[in-house]
C-alpha positions in Angstrom: -0.1 -0.2 -0.3 1.0 3.1 -0.4 2.1 6.2 1.7 0.0 9.6 1.9 1.9 12.1 2.7 0.2 15.2 3.8 1.5 18.4 5.2 -0.2 21.7 6.4 0.7 23.8 3.2 -1.6 21.6 1.5 -4.5 22.8 3.4 -3.2 26.1 3.5 -3.0 26.0 -0.1 -6.6 24.5 -0.3 -8.2 27.0 2.3 -6.7 29.5 0.1 -8.4 28.4 -2.8 -12.1 27.6 -1.4 -11.6 31.1 -0.2 -10.8 33.0 -3.9 -13.7 30.3 -5.6 -15.8 31.2 -2.2 -14.9 35.7 -3.3 -15.4 35.3 -6.3 -18.7 33.5 -6.4 -20.2 36.2 -3.9 -19.2 39.2 -6.1 -20.9 37.4 -8.5 -24.1 37.3 -6.7 -24.1 40.6 -6.0 -23.9 41.6 -9.2 -26.1 39.1 -10.4 -28.9 40.5 -7.8 -27.7 44.1 -8.5 -29.1 43.1 -12.4 -31.9 41.1 -11.1 -33.1 43.7 -8.9 -33.2 46.7 -12.2 -34.7 44.1 -14.0 -37.9 43.0 -11.4 -38.5 46.9 -11.4 -38.9 47.3 -15.0 -40.4 44.0 -16.1 -44.1 43.4 -15.9 -46.5 40.7 -16.8 -46.0 36.8 -16.6 -42.5 37.1 -18.4 -41.7 39.0 -15.7 -43.0 36.7 -13.1 -40.9 34.2 -14.9 -38.1 35.7 -14.8 -38.1 36.9 -10.6 -38.8 33.3 -10.3 -35.6 32.4 -12.7 -33.7 34.5 -10.5 -34.8 33.1 -7.2 -33.5 29.7 -8.4 -30.1 31.1 -9.8 -29.9 33.4 -6.0 -30.6 30.1 -4.4 -28.2 27.7 -5.6 -25.6 30.9 -5.8 -26.1 30.6 -1.7 -25.3 27.0 -1.9 -23.3 26.6 -3.3 -21.4 29.4 -1.0 -22.3 27.8 1.9 -21.2 24.2 0.5 -17.3 26.1 0.1 -17.2 27.6 3.5 -18.6 24.0 5.4 -15.6 22.5 3.2 -12.8 25.6 4.4 -14.3 24.2 7.7 -13.9 20.3 7.6 -10.6 20.9 6.0 -9.6 23.2 9.3 -10.9 20.8 11.2 -8.7 17.9 9.6 -6.0 20.0 9.3 -5.9 20.3 13.2 -7.2 16.9 14.3 -4.2 15.5 11.6 -1.3 18.2 12.3 -2.8 18.9 16.0 -2.4 15.1 17.2 1.5 15.2 17.0 1.7 18.1 18.8 -0.9 16.4 21.7 1.8 13.1 22.0 4.3 15.5 22.4 2.7 17.0 25.2 2.2 13.4 26.5 5.6 12.6 26.0 7.1 15.6 27.7 4.7 15.6 30.4 5.2 11.6 31.1 9.1 12.6 31.2 9.2 16.2 32.9 6.2 16.2 34.8 2.8 18.3 34.7 4.8 21.5 34.0 6.5 20.6 31.1 3.4 19.0 29.4 1.3 22.2 30.4 4.0 24.3 28.7 4.3 22.1 25.8 0.6 22.3 25.5 0.3 26.1 25.3 3.0 26.4 23.5 1.0 23.5 20.6 -2.2 25.2 20.9 -0.6 28.7 20.3 1.6 27.2 17.0 -1.9 26.2 15.1 -3.5 29.3 16.2 -1.5 31.1 14.0 
């Protein structure tokens, strides 16, 4: 079985790309809503009603995609913390076993500060 190697940089790059996609979708959605509000004001009748319904469906799709990207970013952040935070927790446990509870506390605070960045 092939070994899978993970690094924090890969997680950070992916989260950055997802944030960029989310920003782009938000910008596009805002532009879409701005144009649609002008169209809704000026387009009356059955065609206008159909347009409003279609525009609402498209806007809902945008919002769902944005929410999905946010959830994916959050999931990746949680996965990163659980994968790479495990090393820090293990190091803290070893330090505690060797040096006692004070050293373990210092190591835990240091590890938490590192991952909070």
